C-alpha positions as a printed Julia matrix, in Angstrom:
119×3 Matrix{Float64}:
 41.28  -14.3   -33.87
 41.48  -12.77  -37.34
 39.77  -14.49  -40.3
 42.06  -15.75  -43.07
 42.07  -13.74  -46.27
 40.58  -14.85  -49.56
 44.15  -15.58  -50.68
 44.48  -18.16  -47.89
 41.42  -20.03  -49.16
 42.66  -19.76  -52.75
 45.91  -21.37  -51.6
 43.98  -24.14  -49.8
 41.92  -24.77  -52.92
 44.99  -24.76  -55.16
 46.76  -27.28  -52.93
 43.7   -29.56  -52.84
 43.27  -29.42  -56.62
 46.97  -30.05  -57.23
 46.74  -33.06  -54.89
 43.85  -34.27  -57.08
 46.12  -34.06  -60.14
 45.37  -30.63  -61.6
 48.2   -28.34  -62.67
 48.23  -24.62  -61.85
 48.52  -22.35  -64.91
 47.66  -18.95  -63.39
 46.52  -17.39  -60.15
 44.53  -14.16  -59.69
 44.38  -13.31  -63.39
 42.72   -9.91  -63.44
 41.05   -7.99  -66.24
 38.77   -4.95  -66.36
 35.87   -7.36  -66.76
 36.64   -9.75  -63.92
 39.15  -11.92  -62.13
 40.0   -15.59  -62.26
 41.04  -17.0   -58.89
 42.76  -20.06  -60.35
 43.35  -21.32  -63.88
 44.3   -24.99  -63.89
 44.73  -27.86  -66.29
 42.98  -31.17  -65.74
 44.4   -33.45  -68.41
 43.5   -31.7   -71.66
 40.83  -29.5   -70.05
 41.42  -25.91  -68.93
 39.64  -25.33  -65.63
 38.66  -21.87  -64.42
 38.17  -22.06  -60.65
 36.17  -19.64  -58.53
 37.02  -19.93  -54.8
 34.46  -18.78  -52.23
 34.34  -18.71  -48.42
 31.52  -18.04  -46.0
 31.88  -18.3   -42.26
 28.14  -18.67  -41.73
 25.2   -19.6   -43.9
 23.05  -16.65  -42.84
 22.87  -15.5   -46.46
 23.28  -18.94  -48.04
 26.34  -21.11  -48.38
 29.52  -20.05  -50.17
 28.51  -21.75  -53.42
 25.29  -19.7   -53.5
 27.4   -16.53  -53.55
 28.44  -17.29  -57.14
 25.62  -15.26  -58.65
 24.67  -14.97  -62.33
 26.56  -11.67  -62.46
 29.68  -13.26  -60.95
 29.47  -16.18  -63.39
 29.21  -13.74  -66.31
 32.32  -11.87  -65.11
 34.28  -15.12  -64.71
 33.26  -16.2   -68.23
 34.38  -12.86  -69.7
 37.71  -13.08  -67.88
 38.15  -16.69  -69.05
 37.58  -15.64  -72.67
 40.19  -12.92  -72.27
 42.65  -15.36  -70.67
 42.15  -17.81  -73.54
 42.72  -14.98  -76.03
 45.99  -14.12  -74.29
 47.06  -17.8   -74.23
 46.34  -19.14  -77.73
 48.12  -22.44  -77.01
 45.15  -23.32  -74.77
 42.35  -21.69  -76.77
 41.24  -24.86  -78.6
 41.14  -27.09  -75.54
 37.94  -28.01  -73.74
 37.14  -25.73  -70.79
 35.14  -26.03  -67.62
 34.14  -23.77  -64.75
 34.53  -25.17  -61.24
 33.67  -23.69  -57.86
 35.59  -24.62  -54.72
 33.75  -23.36  -51.68
 34.5   -23.32  -47.98
 31.78  -23.05  -45.34
 32.12  -22.67  -41.59
 34.77  -21.39  -39.21
 38.06  -21.04  -41.06
 40.0   -23.7   -39.17
 37.27  -26.3   -39.75
 35.72  -25.01  -42.97
 34.04  -27.71  -45.05
 35.34  -27.82  -48.64
 33.03  -28.52  -51.57
 34.39  -28.9   -55.11
 31.77  -28.52  -57.82
 33.2   -29.66  -61.13
 31.42  -28.06  -64.05
 29.47  -25.77  -61.71
 28.35  -23.63  -64.64
 29.04  -23.25  -68.35
 29.63  -20.43  -70.77
 26.37  -20.75  -72.67
């Protein structure tokens, strides 16, 4: 059986976050510096969401795959997104990670709110 694509897990994460009350603003926003999987609004806060999936933990869980380099690229992309969307530029922001671990059909979801910051 073929593994689901990253887009399938992004859709799962988006649906779960929308069910939790967040509103989707953008999906797969791409720049030369990086990509944002999901940009969402949680009340007044703009949330940049990185979605990760790992079938097995042989090299660590999915959350561990968000390295310092990946975080830096997400932060750069978020700054560019905010620059392109000035209506949101003065709002508080946060960086979340939604990870999935295990076989796709039974993957365990973890949502880390404020997983890292831009400082």
